[in-house]
C-alpha positions as CSV (number, residue, x, y, z in Angstrom):
1,M,-16.6,-35.1,45.8
2,R,-18.0,-33.8,42.6
3,D,-21.3,-32.9,44.5
4,N,-19.3,-30.9,47.0
5,Q,-17.5,-29.0,44.3
6,Q,-20.9,-28.3,42.5
7,R,-22.4,-27.1,45.8
8,Q,-19.5,-24.7,46.5
9,Q,-19.7,-23.3,42.9
10,V,-23.5,-22.7,43.3
11,R,-22.9,-21.1,46.8
12,A,-20.1,-18.8,45.4
13,K,-22.3,-17.8,42.4
14,R,-25.2,-17.0,44.8
15,D,-23.0,-14.9,47.1
16,S,-21.7,-13.0,44.0
17,I,-25.2,-12.2,42.9
18,T,-26.1,-11.1,46.4
19,N,-23.1,-8.8,46.7
20,D,-23.8,-7.3,43.2
21,R,-27.4,-6.6,44.3
22,R,-26.2,-5.0,47.5
23,S,-23.7,-2.9,45.7
24,Y,-26.3,-1.8,43.1
25,S,-28.8,-1.0,45.8
26,R,-26.2,1.0,47.7
27,N,-25.0,2.9,44.6
28,S,-28.6,3.5,43.5
29,Y,-29.5,4.8,47.0
30,Q,-26.5,7.2,46.8
31,M,-27.6,8.4,43.4
32,K,-31.2,8.9,44.3
33,G,-30.6,10.5,47.7
34,R,-32.2,9.8,51.0
35,R,-35.8,10.0,49.7
36,G,-35.1,7.5,47.0
37,Q,-35.4,10.0,44.1
38,M,-32.9,10.7,41.3
39,P,-31.0,13.9,42.0
40,R,-32.8,16.9,40.5
41,K,-31.1,19.1,37.9
42,K,-30.5,22.6,39.2
43,P,-33.3,24.8,37.8
44,N,-32.7,27.8,35.6
45,S,-32.5,31.1,37.4
46,V,-33.2,34.7,36.4
47,K,-31.7,37.8,38.0
48,I,-33.9,40.9,38.5
49,I,-31.8,44.0,39.1
50,P,-33.7,47.3,39.6
51,L,-31.4,50.2,38.9
52,G,-34.1,52.8,39.6
53,G,-37.8,53.4,40.4
54,L,-37.8,51.9,43.9
55,G,-38.2,54.1,47.0
56,Q,-39.1,57.1,44.8
57,I,-41.5,58.2,42.1
58,G,-39.6,58.2,38.8
59,M,-36.3,57.0,37.2
60,N,-37.7,53.6,36.4
61,I,-35.3,51.1,34.9
62,T,-34.9,47.3,35.5
63,A,-32.4,44.8,34.2
64,F,-33.3,41.1,33.7
65,E,-30.3,38.7,33.4
66,C,-30.5,35.1,32.4
67,N,-27.9,32.7,30.8
68,N,-25.4,35.5,30.5
69,Q,-27.9,37.8,28.6
70,I,-29.6,41.0,29.7
71,L,-32.9,42.6,28.9
72,I,-33.7,46.1,30.0
73,V,-37.2,47.4,30.8
74,D,-37.8,51.2,30.7
75,C,-35.2,54.0,31.1
76,G,-36.7,57.0,32.8
77,L,-35.7,60.1,34.7
78,A,-36.6,61.7,38.0
79,F,-37.1,65.4,38.6
80,P,-34.9,67.0,41.2
81,D,-35.9,67.4,44.9
82,E,-36.1,70.8,46.4
83,D,-32.6,70.5,47.9
84,M,-31.0,69.7,44.5
85,L,-30.4,73.3,43.8
86,G,-29.8,74.1,40.1
87,I,-30.2,70.5,39.0
88,D,-32.3,69.9,35.9
89,L,-32.8,66.1,35.9
90,V,-31.8,63.0,37.7
91,I,-31.0,59.9,35.5
92,P,-30.1,56.4,36.6
93,D,-26.5,55.2,37.2
94,I,-26.0,52.6,34.5
95,T,-22.4,51.6,35.4
96,Y,-23.4,47.9,35.7
97,L,-25.0,47.9,32.3
98,K,-21.9,49.6,30.7
99,E,-19.7,47.0,32.3
100,N,-21.9,44.3,30.8
101,A,-22.9,46.0,27.5
102,Q,-22.0,42.9,25.4
103,K,-24.8,40.9,27.2
104,I,-27.6,43.4,26.5
105,R,-30.2,42.2,23.9
106,G,-32.6,45.1,23.9
107,L,-34.4,47.9,25.6
108,V,-38.2,47.4,26.0
109,I,-40.5,50.3,27.0
110,T,-43.9,50.1,28.7
111,H,-45.2,53.6,27.9
112,G,-44.2,57.2,27.0
113,H,-44.1,59.1,30.3
114,E,-40.9,60.9,31.3
115,D,-40.2,58.7,34.3
116,H,-40.0,55.7,31.8
117,I,-38.4,57.2,28.7
118,G,-36.7,60.4,29.8
119,S,-33.2,59.0,30.2
120,I,-33.1,57.0,26.9
121,P,-30.9,59.6,25.0
122,Y,-28.3,59.6,27.8
123,F,-28.4,55.8,27.9
124,E,-28.1,55.4,24.1
125,K,-25.1,57.7,24.0
126,E,-23.4,55.3,26.4
127,I,-24.7,51.9,25.1
128,N,-26.3,51.7,21.7
129,V,-29.0,49.0,21.9
130,P,-32.2,48.5,19.9
131,I,-35.4,49.9,21.4
132,Y,-38.9,48.2,21.3
133,A,-42.0,50.2,22.0
134,T,-45.6,50.8,20.8
135,K,-46.2,53.5,18.1
136,L,-46.9,56.6,20.2
137,T,-44.3,55.7,22.8
138,M,-41.7,55.3,20.1
139,A,-42.6,58.6,18.5
140,L,-42.1,60.4,21.8
141,I,-38.8,58.6,22.3
142,D,-37.7,59.6,18.8
143,N,-38.5,63.3,19.5
144,K,-36.0,63.0,22.4
145,L,-33.4,61.2,20.3
146,K,-33.7,64.0,17.7
147,E,-33.1,66.7,20.3
148,H,-29.9,65.0,21.2
149,G,-28.9,64.4,17.6
150,I,-28.7,60.6,17.8
151,S,-32.0,59.5,16.2
152,N,-30.3,58.1,13.1
153,T,-27.8,56.0,15.1
154,V,-30.4,54.1,17.2
155,T,-32.4,51.1,16.0
156,K,-36.1,51.7,16.7
157,N,-38.6,48.8,16.5
158,I,-42.4,49.6,16.7
159,V,-44.6,46.9,18.1
160,T,-48.4,46.6,18.7
161,H,-50.3,45.0,21.5
162,G,-50.2,41.3,21.3
163,D,-46.8,41.2,19.5
164,K,-44.1,38.9,20.8
165,V,-40.4,39.8,20.4
166,K,-37.6,37.3,20.7
167,L,-34.5,38.9,22.3
168,G,-31.9,36.2,22.9
169,V,-33.2,33.9,25.7
170,F,-36.0,36.3,26.4
171,E,-39.4,36.5,24.7
172,V,-41.4,39.7,25.4
173,E,-45.1,40.0,24.8
174,F,-46.8,43.4,24.8
175,I,-50.2,43.3,26.6
176,K,-52.8,46.1,26.3
177,T,-53.3,48.1,29.5
178,N,-54.9,51.4,30.5
179,H,-53.0,54.4,31.8
180,S,-53.1,58.2,31.6
181,I,-51.2,58.0,28.3
182,A,-52.2,56.1,25.1
183,D,-50.4,52.9,24.0
184,A,-49.4,51.8,27.4
185,A,-48.4,48.1,27.7
186,A,-47.7,45.5,30.3
187,L,-44.9,42.9,29.5
188,A,-45.0,39.2,29.7
189,I,-41.3,38.2,29.8
190,T,-40.7,34.6,29.1
191,T,-37.3,33.4,30.4
192,P,-35.7,29.9,30.8
193,A,-36.7,30.3,34.5
194,G,-40.3,31.1,33.9
195,V,-42.7,33.9,32.9
196,I,-42.4,37.3,34.6
197,I,-45.2,39.8,34.2
198,H,-44.2,43.5,34.4
199,T,-47.4,45.7,34.5
200,G,-45.7,49.0,33.9
201,D,-47.9,51.9,35.1
202,F,-51.5,50.7,34.7
203,K,-55.1,50.8,36.0
204,V,-58.1,48.7,35.1
205,D,-60.5,51.0,33.1
206,H,-63.5,49.1,31.8
207,T,-64.9,52.3,30.1
208,P,-61.9,54.2,28.7
209,L,-62.8,57.4,26.8
210,F,-61.0,56.2,23.7
211,G,-59.5,52.9,22.7
212,E,-59.9,49.4,24.2
213,A,-60.0,48.3,27.8
214,I,-57.1,46.4,29.5
215,D,-56.7,42.8,28.2
216,L,-57.6,41.0,31.4
217,A,-58.2,37.8,29.5
218,R,-54.5,37.6,28.5
219,F,-53.5,38.1,32.1
220,A,-55.8,35.2,33.1
221,E,-54.4,33.0,30.3
222,L,-50.9,33.6,31.4
223,G,-51.9,32.8,35.0
224,S,-53.4,29.5,34.0
225,K,-50.2,28.5,32.4
226,G,-48.0,29.6,35.4
227,V,-46.4,32.9,36.3
228,L,-43.0,32.9,38.1
229,A,-43.2,36.5,39.3
230,L,-45.4,39.6,39.1
231,M,-43.9,43.1,39.1
232,A,-46.8,45.5,39.6
233,D,-47.3,49.2,39.9
234,S,-47.3,50.3,43.6
235,T,-48.2,54.1,43.2
236,N,-51.7,53.7,44.5
237,A,-51.2,50.7,46.7
238,E,-52.3,52.7,49.8
239,R,-55.7,53.6,48.2
240,Q,-58.7,51.4,48.8
241,G,-61.2,50.5,46.1
242,Y,-60.9,51.2,42.4
243,T,-59.5,54.0,40.3
244,L,-62.2,56.0,38.6
245,S,-62.6,55.7,34.8
246,E,-61.4,58.4,32.5
247,K,-65.0,58.7,31.4
248,N,-65.9,60.3,34.7
249,V,-63.5,63.2,33.9
250,G,-65.0,63.4,30.4
251,K,-68.5,64.0,31.8
252,R,-67.2,66.5,34.3
253,L,-65.4,68.5,31.7
254,D,-68.4,68.5,29.5
255,S,-70.5,69.9,32.3
256,L,-68.0,72.6,32.9
257,F,-68.2,73.7,29.3
258,A,-72.0,73.8,29.6
259,E,-71.8,75.9,32.8
260,H,-69.2,78.4,31.6
261,L,-70.6,79.8,28.4
262,R,-69.0,83.2,29.0
263,G,-65.3,84.1,29.2
264,R,-62.3,82.1,28.2
265,M,-61.6,78.6,29.5
266,I,-57.9,77.9,30.3
267,I,-57.3,74.2,31.0
268,A,-54.1,72.9,32.5
269,T,-53.3,69.2,32.3
270,F,-50.5,66.8,31.7
271,A,-49.3,67.1,28.1
272,S,-49.0,63.3,27.9
273,N,-52.7,62.6,28.7
274,V,-53.7,62.4,25.0
275,D,-57.2,61.1,25.8
276,R,-57.9,64.0,28.1
277,V,-56.7,66.5,25.5
278,Q,-58.9,64.8,22.9
279,H,-61.9,65.2,25.0
280,I,-61.2,68.9,25.7
281,I,-60.9,69.4,21.9
282,N,-64.2,67.5,21.3
283,S,-66.0,69.6,24.0
284,A,-64.6,72.8,22.6
285,H,-65.8,72.0,19.1
286,K,-69.2,71.0,20.5
287,Y,-69.7,74.4,22.2
288,G,-68.3,76.4,19.3
289,R,-64.9,77.3,20.8
290,K,-61.6,77.6,19.1
291,V,-58.6,75.8,20.7
292,A,-55.2,77.2,21.2
293,V,-52.3,75.2,22.7
294,E,-49.6,76.8,24.9
295,G,-46.4,75.2,26.3
296,R,-43.6,73.5,24.5
297,S,-44.3,70.0,25.7
298,M,-48.0,70.3,25.1
299,V,-47.4,71.6,21.5
300,N,-44.9,68.8,20.8
301,I,-47.1,65.9,22.1
302,I,-50.3,67.2,20.5
303,S,-48.5,67.6,17.2
304,T,-47.0,64.1,17.4
305,A,-50.2,62.4,18.5
306,S,-52.2,64.2,15.8
307,E,-49.7,63.1,13.1
308,L,-50.1,59.4,14.3
309,G,-53.9,59.6,14.5
310,Y,-54.2,59.4,18.3
311,I,-55.7,62.9,18.4
312,K,-58.3,64.0,15.8
313,I,-58.8,67.8,15.6
314,P,-61.9,69.0,13.7
315,K,-61.2,71.3,10.9
316,N,-60.9,75.0,11.8
317,T,-60.8,74.3,15.5
318,L,-57.1,74.8,16.2
319,I,-55.7,78.3,16.2
320,E,-52.4,79.9,17.2
321,T,-52.1,81.6,20.5
322,D,-51.4,84.9,18.7
323,Q,-54.9,84.6,17.1
324,I,-56.8,84.6,20.5
325,K,-57.3,88.3,20.3
326,N,-59.2,88.0,17.1
327,Y,-62.0,86.0,18.8
328,P,-64.5,86.8,21.6
329,D,-63.5,85.4,24.9
330,D,-66.5,83.0,25.0
331,Q,-65.1,81.3,21.8
332,I,-61.7,80.5,23.2
333,V,-60.3,77.4,25.0
334,L,-56.6,77.4,25.9
335,I,-54.9,74.1,26.7
336,T,-51.7,74.7,28.6
337,T,-48.9,73.2,30.6
338,G,-48.3,74.2,34.2
339,S,-50.7,72.0,36.1
340,Q,-47.9,71.2,38.6
341,G,-47.0,74.8,39.3
342,E,-43.7,74.6,37.4
343,T,-42.0,77.9,37.5
344,M,-41.3,78.3,33.8
345,A,-44.5,76.6,32.5
346,A,-47.0,78.6,30.6
347,L,-49.7,78.8,33.3
348,S,-47.2,80.0,35.9
349,R,-46.1,82.8,33.6
350,M,-49.7,83.8,33.0
351,A,-50.3,83.9,36.8
352,N,-47.2,86.0,37.3
353,S,-48.1,88.4,34.4
354,T,-44.9,87.5,32.6
355,H,-46.5,85.6,29.6
356,R,-46.1,87.6,26.4
357,K,-49.3,86.5,24.8
358,V,-51.9,85.8,27.5
359,S,-53.0,88.0,30.4
360,I,-55.4,86.7,33.0
361,V,-58.7,88.6,33.4
362,P,-61.5,88.2,35.9
363,S,-63.8,86.6,33.3
364,D,-61.4,83.6,32.8
365,T,-62.2,80.1,34.1
366,I,-59.0,78.2,35.0
367,I,-59.4,74.4,35.2
368,F,-56.7,72.3,36.8
369,S,-57.3,68.9,35.2
370,S,-54.6,67.1,37.2
371,S,-53.7,66.2,40.8
372,P,-50.5,67.6,42.3
373,I,-47.6,65.2,42.2
374,P,-46.3,64.6,45.8
375,G,-44.0,67.5,46.6
376,N,-45.7,69.9,44.2
377,E,-48.7,70.8,46.4
378,K,-47.2,74.1,47.6
379,N,-46.3,75.3,44.1
380,V,-49.8,74.4,42.7
381,S,-51.5,76.2,45.6
382,K,-49.3,79.3,45.0
383,I,-50.3,79.4,41.4
384,M,-54.0,79.0,42.3
385,N,-53.8,81.9,44.7
386,E,-52.1,84.1,42.2
387,L,-54.8,83.3,39.6
388,A,-57.5,84.0,42.3
389,V,-56.0,87.4,43.1
390,K,-56.4,88.3,39.4
391,G,-60.1,87.6,39.8
392,A,-60.2,84.4,37.7
393,K,-62.4,81.4,38.8
394,V,-60.3,78.4,39.6
395,V,-61.8,74.9,39.3
396,F,-60.0,71.7,40.4
397,E,-62.6,69.4,42.0
398,D,-63.4,66.2,40.2
399,T,-61.4,67.2,37.1
400,H,-58.8,64.4,37.2
401,V,-58.5,60.7,37.9
402,S,-55.4,58.7,38.5
403,G,-53.7,56.5,35.9
404,H,-52.6,54.0,38.6
405,A,-54.3,51.0,40.0
406,C,-55.8,51.0,43.5
407,R,-55.8,48.0,45.9
408,E,-58.8,46.2,44.4
409,E,-57.3,46.4,40.9
410,L,-54.1,45.0,42.2
411,R,-56.0,42.2,43.9
412,L,-57.6,41.4,40.5
413,I,-54.3,41.2,38.8
414,Y,-52.9,38.9,41.5
415,A,-56.0,36.7,41.3
416,L,-55.7,36.4,37.5
417,T,-51.9,35.8,37.3
418,K,-51.4,33.7,40.5
419,P,-47.7,34.4,40.6
420,K,-45.2,32.4,42.8
421,Y,-43.3,35.6,43.7
422,A,-44.4,39.2,44.2
423,I,-42.1,42.1,43.5
424,P,-43.7,45.6,44.1
425,V,-42.2,48.3,41.8
426,H,-42.8,51.9,41.0
427,G,-43.3,53.7,44.3
428,E,-41.9,55.2,47.4
429,Y,-41.0,52.8,50.2
430,R,-44.3,53.1,52.0
431,H,-46.1,52.2,48.7
432,L,-43.9,49.2,48.2
433,M,-44.6,47.9,51.8
434,R,-48.3,48.3,51.5
435,H,-48.2,46.5,48.1
436,R,-46.2,43.7,49.8
437,E,-48.9,43.4,52.5
438,L,-51.6,43.1,49.8
439,A,-49.6,40.4,48.0
440,M,-49.5,38.4,51.2
441,E,-53.2,38.9,51.6
442,M,-53.6,37.3,48.2
443,G,-51.8,34.2,49.3
444,I,-48.1,35.0,48.4
445,P,-45.9,33.5,51.2
446,K,-44.0,36.2,53.1
447,E,-40.7,34.8,52.0
448,N,-41.8,35.1,48.3
449,A,-42.8,38.8,48.5
450,F,-39.8,41.1,48.0
451,V,-39.4,44.8,48.7
452,L,-36.1,45.6,47.0
453,E,-33.8,48.5,46.9
454,E,-32.1,50.0,43.9
455,G,-29.1,47.9,43.0
456,D,-30.3,44.7,44.7
457,V,-29.8,41.5,42.7
458,L,-32.8,39.2,43.2
459,E,-32.3,35.7,41.9
460,L,-35.4,33.6,41.2
461,N,-36.1,30.1,40.1
462,K,-39.0,27.7,40.6
463,R,-37.6,26.5,43.9
464,Q,-36.6,29.7,45.7
465,G,-35.9,33.4,45.5
466,K,-33.4,35.4,47.4
467,V,-31.2,38.6,47.1
468,T,-27.8,37.4,46.2
469,G,-25.8,40.6,45.7
470,K,-25.8,44.3,45.0
471,V,-24.6,46.4,42.1
472,Q,-23.8,50.1,41.8
473,A,-27.0,52.1,41.4
474,G,-28.5,55.5,42.2
475,G,-29.0,58.8,40.6
476,I,-26.7,60.8,38.3
477,L,-27.4,64.6,38.3
478,V,-27.8,66.5,35.1
479,D,-27.0,70.3,35.3
480,G,-27.3,72.0,31.9
481,L,-24.9,70.0,29.6
482,G,-23.0,68.5,32.5
483,V,-23.9,64.9,33.3
484,G,-22.5,63.6,36.6
485,D,-20.2,66.5,37.2
486,V,-22.2,67.8,40.1
487,G,-22.2,65.7,43.2
488,N,-23.0,65.9,46.9
489,I,-20.1,68.2,47.7
490,V,-21.2,70.8,45.1
491,L,-24.9,70.4,46.2
492,N,-23.8,71.0,49.8
493,D,-22.0,74.1,48.8
494,R,-25.0,75.4,46.9
495,K,-27.2,74.7,49.8
496,L,-24.9,76.5,52.2
497,L,-24.7,79.5,49.8
498,S,-28.5,79.6,49.4
499,Q,-29.0,79.5,53.2
500,N,-26.1,81.6,54.6
501,G,-24.5,83.5,51.8
502,L,-20.8,84.0,51.0
503,I,-17.9,86.1,52.3
504,I,-14.8,86.5,50.2
505,A,-11.6,87.6,51.9
506,T,-8.8,88.6,49.5
507,V,-5.2,89.5,50.4
508,T,-2.1,90.1,48.2
509,L,1.3,88.9,49.5
510,Q,4.8,89.8,48.3
511,R,6.7,86.7,46.9
512,H,9.6,85.5,49.0
513,A,8.9,88.1,51.7
514,S,6.6,88.2,54.7
515,Q,4.8,91.3,53.7
516,I,1.2,92.2,52.8
517,L,1.0,94.4,49.7
518,A,-2.8,94.8,49.5
519,G,-5.9,94.0,51.5
520,P,-7.4,92.3,53.1
521,D,-10.6,93.2,51.2
522,I,-14.0,91.7,52.3
523,V,-16.7,91.0,49.7
524,S,-20.2,89.8,50.8
525,R,-22.8,88.1,48.6
526,G,-26.1,87.0,50.1
527,F,-24.9,87.5,53.7
528,V,-25.6,91.1,54.7
529,Y,-26.2,94.4,52.9
530,V,-22.7,95.9,53.1
531,R,-23.8,99.6,53.2
532,E,-25.8,99.0,56.3
533,S,-23.1,96.7,57.9
534,E,-19.9,98.8,57.6
535,T,-18.9,98.2,61.2
536,L,-19.2,94.4,60.8
537,M,-17.3,94.5,57.6
538,E,-14.5,96.6,59.0
539,G,-14.3,94.3,62.0
540,A,-14.0,91.3,59.6
541,R,-11.2,93.0,57.7
542,E,-9.2,93.5,60.9
543,V,-9.7,89.9,62.0
544,V,-8.4,88.7,58.6
545,L,-5.5,91.1,58.8
546,E,-4.5,89.8,62.3
547,A,-4.8,86.2,61.1
548,V,-2.5,86.8,58.2
549,E,0.1,88.8,60.1
550,E,0.2,86.1,62.8
551,C,1.0,83.5,60.1
552,L,3.7,85.6,58.6
553,E,5.3,86.3,62.0
554,R,5.5,82.5,62.5
555,N,7.1,82.2,59.0
556,I,4.1,80.2,57.7
557,S,4.2,80.4,53.9
558,D,2.0,77.5,53.1
559,W,-1.1,79.0,51.5
560,A,-3.4,76.2,52.7
561,R,-2.4,76.9,56.3
562,I,-2.9,80.6,55.9
563,K,-6.3,80.1,54.3
564,T,-7.3,77.8,57.2
565,S,-6.3,80.4,59.7
566,I,-8.3,83.1,57.9
567,K,-11.4,80.8,57.7
568,E,-11.3,79.9,61.4
569,A,-10.7,83.4,62.6
570,L,-13.4,85.0,60.3
571,S,-15.9,82.2,61.1
572,N,-15.6,82.7,64.8
573,Y,-15.9,86.5,64.4
574,I,-19.0,86.2,62.2
575,W,-20.7,83.7,64.5
576,K,-20.0,85.7,67.6
577,N,-21.5,88.9,66.1
578,T,-24.4,87.5,63.9
579,K,-25.0,83.8,64.9
580,R,-24.7,83.0,61.2
581,N,-22.4,80.6,59.2
582,P,-21.8,82.0,55.7
583,M,-19.4,80.2,53.3
584,I,-16.0,81.8,53.7
585,L,-13.7,81.8,50.7
586,P,-10.1,83.1,51.3
587,I,-8.2,84.2,48.2
588,I,-4.5,84.8,48.3
589,T,-2.5,86.2,45.4
590,E,1.3,86.6,45.3
591,V,3.3,89.2,43.3
């Protein structure tokens, strides 16, 4: 009896242990998942939100968002297209950043070109955040802030290459690169999700004219530790090979000085290309020439760079433009703006004979030390022709090299950094697509190479990357002191006026009575020459009169309906007689 009870107790205890083991095994299986692993913690993600600089050249600005904090890289402008009549500048729409201003930890700048710093004053007026940039870049930014009267209200932090700046959850390291302006930097942005490398505008120049070469060793070191994403310059992604060194241009300029020992030398280049300007000054001094500087931006940048030690001008070399007449022509070099054919730039005014201080003569040698920016080719060609008509010698072959990396340099950066994701930036759509193809050639999976549009929200982590949303983005038009007050409707009106002209039809009506007191009168601007089109104008007047009288006979007193009748009748008449569509503006006054 006792043995049976003991056997039952042992059996019950054994069954209990077995059930416990099964329960533990089942719970453990559920916890681990089907593959027998513990459930993985969701990885940290970072959002990359380009608000400009994609699908176009210029207006570069990108927001990085992680753990409810935002870092901004660059804040540039774009210059207006040909159809943006009367527009001075185009700046990025920062509505999303204004809505999330409390999250922003800082504004970090890669270099001092207008397409990367030009919108900073407008940005800082809306959202006052600290700025981080290298010395020359910050000086150029400060000049802009002073022009807008806000320099004293903005916190400016100067950094050097190799510095690391902690901004909330972000740590930003400034890496030495080469570009067509001094002090350019790439950025290694460390986030909780991983390291993102943003190259800024760059090229690989092993033999720069001045300063050090790009810090490729640091790119390799970062690559060995693991890079989440690479955001690289796409401007020259269509060009095979390597970008030539700035030293090539230095040799070419030196040879031009040796060849042209008689007459003045007038050299047009980008004001921001400090190294190029320095070499021109050095060559001028070598061949016994005085240097004059013309053009507001050129004067400002040379002055700033000289104060900071980026340009060294030999004693008694620099003279004022007014002093040119005091020296023989073969002792003069003039460094000027206008290499892109800008209408109001100094070289354009010289070519048009509207410059107050400099007149082009046949003994002058004009050197274009730049390449036309896409869209400026026609303007540059026009200036060259006007200079040639005046008998000057125009030189443009081999006098410029790009500041942007070609395909082999991009391949090198990919090979060094070995990123998980590729995000082409800085370029038109075709540039971005060619860059994406290159990234895939370098082993980036197709699903990890992203061609984004402005406003896309790209969310990345170590497992996957995908576009998860869209924010408001685009361009805001600046016209004089007006920011954003000119939109598509106004631009369409300007375009219509520029193409077809304007007709104004005025008529005066008696209040509370269906009677015309004066008019209609027809005024034309940019449509036809009135004195030679009297018959057409008289016919237009009669058409308007008939339209108004018909409305009054039908007891229509609503001005909007009367104006519509005038526009329709006059538009039909004008098209029938001229096959043109001028803007028609009816004006009704009541007395």
